[in-house]
BAFI-3210 file (N, C-alpha, C; in Angstrom, 3 decimals, decimal comma, padded with zeros to 6 digits):
// residues 223
n [1|2|3|4|5|6|7|8|9|10|11|12|13|14|15|16|17|18|19|20|21|22|23|24|25|26|27|28|29|30|31|32|33|34|35|36|37|38|39|40|41|42|43|44|45|46|47|48|49|50|51|52|53|54|55|56|57|58|59|60|61|62|63|64|65|66|67|68|69|70|71|72|73|74|75|76|77|78|79|80|81|82|83|84|85|86|87|88|89|90|91|92|93|94|95|96|97|98|99|100|101|102|103|104|105|106|107|108|109|110|111|112|113|114|115|116|117|118|119|120|121|122|123|124|125|126|127|128|129|130|131|132|133|134|135|136|137|138|139|140|141|142|143|144|145|146|147|148|149|150|151|152|153|154|155|156|157|158|159|160|161|162|163|164|165|166|167|168|169|170|171|172|173|174|175|176|177|178|179|180|181|182|183|184|185|186|187|188|189|190|191|192|193|194|195|196|197|198|199|200|201|202|203|204|205|206|207|208|209|210|211|212|213|214|215|216|217|218|219|220|221|222|223]
n.u [034,978|033,922|036,188|036,427|034,121|034,686|036,907|035,722|034,031|035,864|037,104|034,949|034,442|036,820|036,654|034,341|035,219|037,305|035,813|034,214|036,156|037,306|035,056|034,634|036,970|036,607|034,258|035,208|037,003|035,127|033,785|035,548|035,322|032,592|032,326|034,006|032,546|030,160|031,242|032,032|029,524|028,382|030,056|029,241|030,654|030,242|031,111|032,959|031,314|029,445|031,124|031,765|029,206|028,563|030,605|029,992|027,531|028,244|029,550|027,582|025,870|026,416|025,856|023,159|021,962|022,544|021,623|023,280|025,242|027,921|028,972|030,895|032,714|036,179|038,529|040,837|040,215|038,178|039,635|041,380|039,521|038,912|041,216|041,902|039,782|040,237|042,723|041,926|040,141|041,750|043,360|046,075|046,880|046,981|049,170|051,257|051,096|051,999|054,631|055,910|057,138|056,305|053,867|051,308|051,328|051,321|048,829|047,214|047,795|046,834|044,150|043,681|044,077|041,907|039,717|040,102|039,660|036,929|036,151|036,908|035,272|032,779|032,968|033,160|030,702|028,892|029,308|028,534|025,832|024,405|023,764|026,050|029,190|032,671|035,950|039,253|041,276|039,535|038,200|040,270|040,877|038,447|038,435|040,580|039,649|037,320|038,428|039,775|037,565|035,856|037,553|037,713|035,051|035,192|037,029|035,563|033,399|034,742|035,441|032,889|032,057|033,945|033,159|030,535|030,608|032,831|035,169|038,549|039,500|040,602|043,594|045,623|046,014|048,140|048,213|045,840|046,381|048,539|047,202|045,443|047,328|048,545|046,308|045,940|048,291|047,886|045,544|046,471|048,398|046,807|044,979|046,608|047,552|045,147|044,318|046,256|045,740|043,111|043,561|045,459|044,237|043,127|041,009|039,309|039,096|037,927|035,472|034,477|034,202|032,378|033,154|033,382|031,971|032,949|033,119|035,322|037,363|037,252|037,698|037,013|034,357|031,595|030,848]
n.v [001,259|002,362|002,164|-000,600|-001,179|000,102|-001,389|-003,897|-003,242|-002,621|-005,105|-006,679|-005,419|-005,986|-008,768|-009,087|-007,868|-009,589|-011,874|-011,115|-010,629|-013,199|-014,567|-013,225|-013,821|-016,552|-016,656|-015,693|-017,742|-019,756|-018,931|-019,629|-022,418|-022,611|-021,532|-023,292|-025,620|-024,984|-024,728|-027,370|-028,594|-027,409|-028,446|-031,020|-032,717|-035,004|-036,390|-034,704|-032,537|-033,552|-033,881|-031,178|-030,131|-031,582|-030,697|-027,946|-028,139|-029,020|-026,729|-024,691|-025,671|-025,136|-022,374|-022,257|-023,796|-022,357|-019,913|-017,794|-015,810|-015,375|-017,585|-019,339|-021,908|-022,464|-020,583|-021,789|-024,471|-024,465|-023,583|-025,746|-027,618|-026,545|-026,568|-029,151|-029,261|-026,955|-027,597|-029,742|-028,668|-026,945|-026,141|-026,071|-028,073|-030,524|-030,120|-029,851|-032,411|-033,993|-033,191|-032,976|-035,173|-035,714|-034,502|-035,730|-037,214|-035,153|-033,961|-036,094|-036,235|-033,744|-034,187|-036,146|-034,627|-032,935|-034,712|-035,640|-033,281|-032,972|-035,107|-034,164|-031,867|-033,094|-034,570|-032,516|-031,198|-033,218|-033,451|-030,940|-030,629|-032,953|-035,854|-037,289|-038,124|-037,850|-038,695|-037,197|-039,026|-040,865|-039,144|-038,374|-040,889|-041,379|-039,393|-040,313|-042,904|-042,164|-040,764|-042,833|-044,466|-042,811|-042,295|-044,785|-045,053|-042,907|-043,669|-045,798|-044,403|-043,030|-045,187|-046,111|-043,838|-043,810|-046,155|-045,598|-043,146|-043,179|-041,903|-041,261|-041,456|-043,272|-044,747|-046,898|-049,890|-049,545|-046,771|-046,332|-047,706|-046,179|-043,759|-044,501|-045,125|-042,620|-041,363|-042,720|-041,947|-039,164|-039,083|-040,019|-038,032|-035,689|-036,318|-036,268|-033,627|-032,144|-032,898|-031,601|-029,046|-028,321|-028,455|-026,491|-024,185|-020,931|-019,929|-017,789|-017,849|-020,328|-019,847|-017,883|-019,375|-021,216|-023,587|-024,050|-025,835|-028,373|-031,638|-033,150|-031,866|-030,848|-028,373|-026,613|-026,166|-024,064|-022,444]
n.w [086,979|084,638|083,066|082,928|081,517|079,092|078,291|077,959|075,871|073,826|073,579|072,719|070,275|068,885|068,778|067,213|064,854|064,123|063,689|061,514|059,534|059,290|058,290|055,840|054,370|054,226|052,681|050,237|049,567|049,311|047,041|044,995|045,097|044,509|041,847|040,487|040,822|039,441|036,877|036,449|036,412|034,128|032,186|032,320|033,919|035,870|038,192|039,504|039,775|041,591|043,792|044,319|044,928|047,237|048,942|049,063|050,317|052,883|053,595|053,747|055,659|058,528|058,520|057,790|059,826|062,144|061,446|060,945|059,078|059,453|060,597|059,311|057,544|058,295|056,362|055,354|055,196|053,283|051,101|050,724|049,871|047,411|045,820|044,479|042,589|041,086|039,992|038,443|036,515|035,208|032,212|032,023|033,683|032,342|030,696|032,563|033,659|031,591|031,338|033,795|036,087|038,716|038,951|038,780|041,123|042,988|042,512|043,228|045,946|046,734|046,251|048,175|050,506|050,220|050,410|053,012|054,352|053,917|055,513|058,046|058,312|058,265|060,628|062,584|062,180|062,727|065,469|066,295|065,567|066,019|068,137|068,170|069,529|069,836|070,956|070,803|069,589|068,285|066,546|064,819|063,732|062,464|060,478|058,929|058,105|056,773|054,644|053,234|052,613|051,036|048,927|047,717|046,746|045,041|042,998|042,027|040,978|038,930|037,309|036,529|035,142|033,039|031,749|030,922|029,518|027,939|028,705|029,917|032,584|034,389|033,914|034,163|036,200|037,925|038,198|039,578|041,982|042,875|043,314|045,406|047,340|047,809|048,785|051,207|052,543|052,580|054,138|056,640|057,266|057,302|059,268|061,552|061,378|061,557|064,084|065,662|064,748|065,595|068,303|068,900|068,087|068,842|071,603|071,082|068,302|067,896|069,086|067,345|065,024|065,764|066,946|069,581|071,082|070,761|071,785|072,349|073,734|076,894|078,067|076,114|076,233|076,924|080,012]
ca.u [033,843|033,867|037,319|036,095|033,128|035,368|037,734|034,819|033,559|036,960|037,277|033,836|034,651|037,895|036,145|033,427|036,019|037,982|034,792|033,814|037,277|037,360|033,937|034,827|037,988|035,978|033,331|036,012|037,466|033,966|033,465|036,365|034,678|031,290|032,483|034,557|031,436|029,293|031,958|031,954|028,146|028,199|030,793|028,683|031,671|029,305|031,771|033,490|030,161|028,907|032,072|031,594|027,906|028,655|031,455|029,228|026,488|028,882|029,920|026,428|025,089|026,483|025,214|021,710|021,526|022,662|021,067|024,318|026,110|029,330|029,374|031,368|033,820|037,477|038,893|041,868|039,551|037,491|040,652|041,822|038,481|038,864|042,444|041,830|038,873|040,912|043,730|041,246|039,530|042,765|043,969|047,506|047,145|047,366|050,535|052,150|051,059|052,802|056,026|056,477|056,919|055,641|052,650|050,154|051,391|050,927|047,381|046,606|047,927|045,884|042,827|043,599|043,875|040,545|038,808|040,234|038,997|035,512|035,988|036,983|034,059|031,681|033,151|032,819|029,281|028,187|029,399|027,858|024,404|023,765|024,147|027,300|030,309|033,919|037,135|040,216|041,807|038,497|037,948|041,363|040,687|037,284|038,874|041,414|038,825|036,424|039,233|039,962|036,282|035,348|038,440|037,280|033,855|035,593|037,577|034,447|032,675|035,521|035,309|031,550|032,056|034,693|032,381|029,319|030,824|034,026|036,270|039,788|039,949|041,460|044,471|046,151|045,863|049,215|047,814|044,816|047,046|049,297|046,246|044,981|048,450|048,656|045,146|046,222|049,298|047,238|044,623|047,258|048,985|045,799|044,430|047,538|047,569|043,896|044,314|047,039|045,108|042,004|044,055|046,214|043,428|042,800|039,622|038,539|038,791|036,969|034,169|034,038|033,858|031,341|033,729|033,620|031,242|033,523|033,081|036,555|038,212|036,271|037,948|036,443|032,926|031,214|030,243]
ca.v [000,604|002,844|001,583|-001,998|-001,181|000,442|-002,536|-004,925|-002,793|-002,785|-006,544|-007,141|-004,881|-006,753|-010,110|-008,985|-007,577|-010,835|-012,789|-010,648|-010,853|-014,647|-014,951|-012,668|-014,631|-017,844|-016,482|-015,589|-019,100|-020,533|-018,547|-020,474|-023,731|-022,486|-021,375|-024,550|-026,571|-024,585|-025,072|-028,828|-028,913|-026,990|-029,403|-032,349|-033,502|-035,332|-036,818|-033,517|-031,715|-034,129|-033,530|-029,764|-029,919|-032,121|-029,788|-026,722|-028,455|-028,987|-025,339|-023,851|-026,268|-024,362|-021,071|-022,465|-024,318|-021,310|-018,677|-016,782|-015,829|-015,294|-018,884|-020,005|-022,854|-021,789|-020,351|-022,712|-025,725|-024,233|-023,511|-027,117|-028,265|-025,956|-026,778|-030,248|-028,923|-025,978|-028,337|-030,605|-027,920|-026,114|-026,710|-026,215|-029,284|-031,574|-029,835|-030,216|-033,862|-034,597|-032,755|-033,040|-036,557|-035,825|-033,696|-036,576|-037,549|-033,975|-033,800|-037,161|-035,839|-032,644|-034,800|-036,791|-033,560|-032,444|-035,718|-035,657|-032,067|-033,329|-035,943|-033,327|-031,045|-033,969|-034,883|-031,333|-030,893|-034,265|-033,137|-029,676|-030,612|-034,228|-036,413|-038,041|-037,594|-038,576|-038,089|-036,771|-040,130|-041,411|-038,160|-038,496|-042,166|-041,227|-038,623|-041,205|-043,943|-041,515|-040,464|-044,080|-044,953|-041,965|-042,446|-045,997|-044,707|-041,967|-044,426|-046,544|-043,456|-042,791|-046,383|-046,091|-042,764|-044,268|-047,186|-045,040|-041,985|-043,351|-041,051|-041,979|-040,991|-044,317|-045,204|-048,231|-050,335|-048,927|-045,399|-046,408|-048,075|-044,998|-042,806|-044,984|-045,006|-041,217|-041,060|-043,227|-041,064|-037,886|-039,250|-040,091|-036,718|-034,698|-036,670|-035,744|-032,166|-031,601|-033,060|-030,493|-027,794|-027,988|-028,330|-025,252|-023,035|-020,082|-020,012|-016,748|-018,272|-021,418|-019,238|-017,205|-020,379|-022,097|-024,872|-024,032|-026,923|-029,684|-032,437|-033,896|-031,144|-030,319|-026,966|-025,784|-025,991|-022,866|-022,695]
ca.w [086,336|083,269|082,346|082,650|080,449|077,848|077,907|077,440|074,571|072,866|073,371|071,886|068,936|068,264|068,491|066,076|063,666|063,758|063,181|060,187|058,617|059,063|057,430|054,502|053,695|053,950|051,556|049,013|049,262|048,876|045,667|044,122|045,073|043,849|040,402|039,973|040,773|038,325|035,643|036,297|036,032|032,738|031,352|032,602|034,618|036,945|039,424|040,170|040,156|042,824|044,849|044,641|045,573|048,591|049,715|049,302|051,296|054,195|053,880|054,106|056,741|059,779|058,334|057,805|061,120|063,165|060,879|061,161|057,893|059,837|061,138|058,104|057,672|058,177|054,970|054,895|054,833|052,016|050,058|050,476|049,080|046,071|045,051|043,500|041,500|040,232|039,236|037,478|035,413|034,563|031,011|032,254|034,447|031,407|030,241|033,657|033,819|030,534|031,369|035,142|036,507|040,009|038,979|039,094|042,547|043,749|042,398|044,037|047,347|046,934|046,334|049,492|051,485|050,070|050,955|054,472|054,824|053,991|056,698|059,246|058,381|058,644|062,047|063,369|062,086|063,470|066,892|066,564|065,262|066,343|069,429|068,005|070,297|069,630|071,545|069,782|068,771|067,415|065,490|063,853|063,045|061,597|059,309|058,120|057,498|055,815|053,463|052,490|052,101|049,963|047,771|047,028|045,978|043,992|041,872|041,457|040,142|037,714|036,466|035,935|034,156|031,863|031,059|030,335|028,650|027,122|029,158|030,234|033,893|034,944|032,838|034,446|037,586|038,710|038,511|040,627|043,231|043,316|043,859|046,710|048,279|048,192|049,617|052,547|053,134|052,856|055,257|057,877|057,531|057,637|060,571|062,558|061,280|062,058|065,530|066,210|064,312|066,487|069,672|069,061|067,695|069,977|072,057|070,404|066,940|067,997|069,342|066,124|064,026|066,272|067,334|071,016|071,727|070,464|073,005|072,585|074,681|077,839|078,357|075,063|076,446|077,664|081,321]
c.u [033,728|034,994|037,039|035,089|033,752|036,215|036,880|034,305|034,608|037,169|036,186|033,998|035,727|037,430|035,211|034,185|036,732|037,006|034,380|034,913|037,404|036,272|034,140|035,866|037,414|035,021|034,090|036,517|036,321|033,563|034,279|035,730|033,357|031,439|033,097|033,465|030,494|029,936|031,888|030,555|027,909|028,891|030,257|029,749|031,046|029,994|032,296|032,377|029,543|029,810|031,868|030,289|027,935|029,479|030,717|028,116|027,050|029,246|028,727|025,647|025,201|025,778|023,698|021,230|021,547|022,022|022,012|025,275|027,592|029,839|029,822|032,524|035,139|037,960|039,929|041,281|038,850|038,477|041,178|040,797|038,502|040,050|042,344|040,901|039,513|041,996|043,074|040,739|040,535|043,333|045,461|047,851|047,580|048,790|051,536|052,225|051,937|054,287|056,688|056,111|056,084|054,322|051,423|050,134|050,935|049,416|046,648|046,665|046,975|044,462|042,633|043,369|042,435|039,537|038,881|039,633|037,486|035,235|036,006|035,721|032,860|031,756|032,702|031,315|028,419|028,174|028,629|026,339|023,694|024,220|025,435|028,411|031,534|035,029|038,145|040,780|040,769|038,174|039,011|041,211|039,510|037,656|039,673|040,555|037,847|037,174|039,427|038,654|035,807|036,239|038,092|036,043|034,194|036,116|036,511|033,613|033,412|035,424|033,951|031,462|032,796|033,884|031,181|029,595|032,096|035,172|037,468|040,347|040,893|042,292|044,934|045,873|046,930|048,843|046,764|045,452|047,867|048,360|045,741|046,077|048,608|047,470|045,366|047,226|048,678|046,279|045,338|047,797|047,931|045,089|045,288|047,513|046,297|043,755|045,069|046,376|043,991|042,478|044,725|045,415|043,030|041,320|038,754|038,147|037,804|035,560|033,615|033,560|032,768|031,844|033,899|032,950|031,800|033,703|034,449|037,500|037,301|036,460|037,373|034,984|032,652|030,617|028,771]
c.v [001,023|002,258|000,128|-002,096|-000,868|-000,722|-003,663|-004,552|-002,960|-004,259|-007,107|-006,676|-005,662|-008,152|-010,096|-008,724|-008,831|-011,819|-012,408|-010,912|-012,332|-015,075|-014,450|-013,461|-015,996|-017,747|-016,415|-016,967|-019,958|-020,185|-019,361|-021,850|-023,684|-022,408|-022,623|-025,609|-026,259|-024,962|-026,576|-029,262|-028,576|-027,960|-030,824|-033,287|-033,945|-035,676|-035,622|-032,564|-032,227|-033,816|-032,084|-029,487|-030,424|-031,201|-028,491|-026,952|-028,436|-027,560|-024,541|-024,403|-025,495|-023,016|-021,209|-022,878|-023,245|-019,996|-017,501|-016,821|-015,762|-016,601|-019,757|-020,950|-022,094|-021,724|-021,351|-024,065|-025,590|-024,183|-024,896|-027,895|-027,792|-026,363|-027,943|-029,951|-027,930|-026,644|-029,174|-029,826|-027,055|-026,828|-026,931|-027,483|-030,418|-031,370|-030,229|-031,728|-034,555|-034,300|-032,836|-034,387|-036,650|-035,068|-034,532|-036,970|-036,370|-033,763|-034,883|-036,808|-034,691|-033,179|-035,478|-035,754|-033,050|-033,421|-035,764|-034,397|-032,276|-034,171|-035,137|-032,480|-031,886|-034,324|-033,718|-031,081|-031,979|-033,948|-031,869|-029,803|-031,935|-034,674|-037,225|-037,352|-038,478|-037,891|-037,811|-037,937|-040,711|-040,448|-038,256|-039,781|-042,085|-040,464|-039,512|-042,241|-043,357|-041,216|-041,706|-044,548|-044,129|-042,045|-043,709|-045,746|-043,759|-042,712|-045,312|-045,644|-043,151|-043,977|-046,416|-045,009|-043,149|-045,275|-046,594|-043,984|-042,080|-042,438|-041,918|-041,475|-041,982|-044,905|-046,640|-048,600|-049,717|-047,508|-045,377|-046,732|-046,908|-043,970|-043,211|-044,882|-043,566|-040,783|-041,521|-042,329|-039,720|-037,971|-039,297|-038,714|-035,718|-035,028|-036,119|-034,217|-031,565|-031,788|-031,934|-029,150|-027,377|-027,782|-026,986|-024,011|-022,231|-020,184|-018,993|-017,192|-019,436|-020,878|-018,588|-018,201|-021,331|-023,448|-025,000|-025,205|-028,301|-030,478|-033,004|-033,172|-030,413|-028,831|-026,053|-025,452|-024,737|-023,260|-022,282]
c.w [084,873|082,438|081,988|081,510|079,104|077,358|077,328|076,056|073,491|072,543|072,472|070,447|068,194|067,886|067,287|064,781|063,180|063,124|061,760|059,167|058,277|058,083|056,004|053,719|053,328|052,769|050,235|048,596|048,742|047,447|044,665|043,972|044,315|042,333|039,769|039,859|039,616|036,994|035,386|035,875|034,569|031,785|031,482|033,155|035,944|038,257|040,208|040,565|041,454|044,011|045,293|045,365|047,011|049,481|050,039|050,326|052,709|054,590|054,399|055,298|058,053|059,680|058,419|059,190|062,205|062,730|061,104|059,973|058,219|060,448|059,964|058,424|057,545|056,735|054,475|054,508|053,487|050,862|049,715|049,650|047,630|045,209|044,071|042,326|040,543|039,395|038,141|036,273|034,673|033,339|031,202|032,997|033,531|030,908|031,308|033,821|032,793|030,681|032,734|035,745|037,777|040,077|039,352|040,563|043,405|043,694|043,199|045,519|047,675|047,054|047,684|050,585|051,439|050,672|052,473|055,090|054,909|055,234|057,976|059,404|058,806|060,126|062,922|063,362|062,729|064,961|067,242|066,486|065,533|067,730|069,346|068,781|070,075|070,404|070,437|068,967|067,812|066,280|064,405|063,045|062,077|060,329|058,366|057,395|056,484|054,523|052,609|051,854|050,910|048,733|046,994|046,181|044,826|042,766|041,234|040,550|038,852|036,760|035,777|034,862|032,887|031,055|030,321|029,275|027,810|027,490|029,546|031,558|034,556|033,812|033,053|035,899|038,482|039,119|039,620|041,972|043,780|043,947|045,232|047,761|048,755|049,052|051,046|053,260|053,500|054,027|056,592|058,245|057,993|058,942|061,693|062,572|061,868|063,559|066,211|065,914|065,267|067,924|069,909|068,678|068,934|070,326|071,332|068,997|066,940|068,241|068,078|065,076|064,498|066,706|068,840|071,719|071,387|071,755|073,359|073,540|075,656|078,098|077,284|075,347|077,275|079,012|081,300]
res [m|n|d|d|g|q|n|d|g|v|k|t|l|l|e|n|s|r|r|i|i|e|a|e|i|s|w|i|s|c|l|l|l|f|f|a|t|v|y|s|v|v|r|l|d|l|l|w|a|a|f|g|i|f|a|l|s|l|y|v|l|p|i|i|m|t|r|d|p|f|r|a|v|p|w|e|m|t|l|l|l|s|i|p|m|l|l|h|i|s|d|g|s|e|i|f|s|e|n|i|a|w|w|d|d|m|t|s|l|a|m|a|f|s|l|s|t|l|g|l|l|l|t|i|e|l|e|m|f|t|e|v|r|m|n|r|p|l|s|i|f|f|v|f|m|f|t|l|a|i|s|g|f|w|y|l|g|e|f|i|g|d|s|l|f|g|t|d|n|l|t|t|n|d|a|v|m|d|g|l|l|w|t|m|i|g|g|v|l|m|g|i|v|y|g|a|y|t|k|t|m|s|k|e|r|r|q|a|l|g|m|i|h|l|w|e|v|r|l|w|r|k|d]
***
C-alpha cells in the first residue's frame, strides 16, 4: 500500500512537472507574440496589430475560463502564430525578399500556417467552452475553410490599408493569387498535420493542456 502511495506520488509529481514545463515554454513563446503585437501597435501597423490581438485573445481565453495559469496553449502553436509577425517586422525580411526568389513564397506559407493555427485553436476552444461538437473530419475541414476565409479578409484588409494610408502591401494581382494559393496549400497541409497531431498526442499531455474533453475521440473523455 505504501509502495502504491509512493508510486502515485511520484506519478503526480512528474505530471505536475511536465505541466509546469509545458506552460513555461508556452509563456516564452507567447512573449514573442506579445512584443511583436506591441511593436505593430506602436508602428500603427493596424492589420498585423489586429492579428496579434486576436491571437493573444485565443491564447489567454483558456487561462481565464479555467482560472489556471498553467492551462496554456501548446508552445508550438504559439510559435507558429509568432513567426509571420516576426518575419513581417524584421528589417532583414525586405533584404531577403529582394535577393531570394522563394522568400515571399515561404513567408506566404508561414502566414498560411499561422492562420490555420488560429483555426485549430478556435476549433478546440469552441469544443472546450461551448456546446459546439465536431468529429475529426469536420474539424479538419473547419480548419481548412477558416484558413481560406480569414486569408480573404486579410487581403481585403491590406487593400483597404493601401487605399487609406498609401502603403504598398499588395503589389500585383499575381502576388495576391500566389498568396491565396499558398494559403490553400498551407490550410490543407495543416489540417492533415493537426489531425495527426491531436490523434498522436499522449493522454498525459492532453490532460495537461486541457484537451482531454475533445469530443471527436471518445477515448479522450474522462470517466
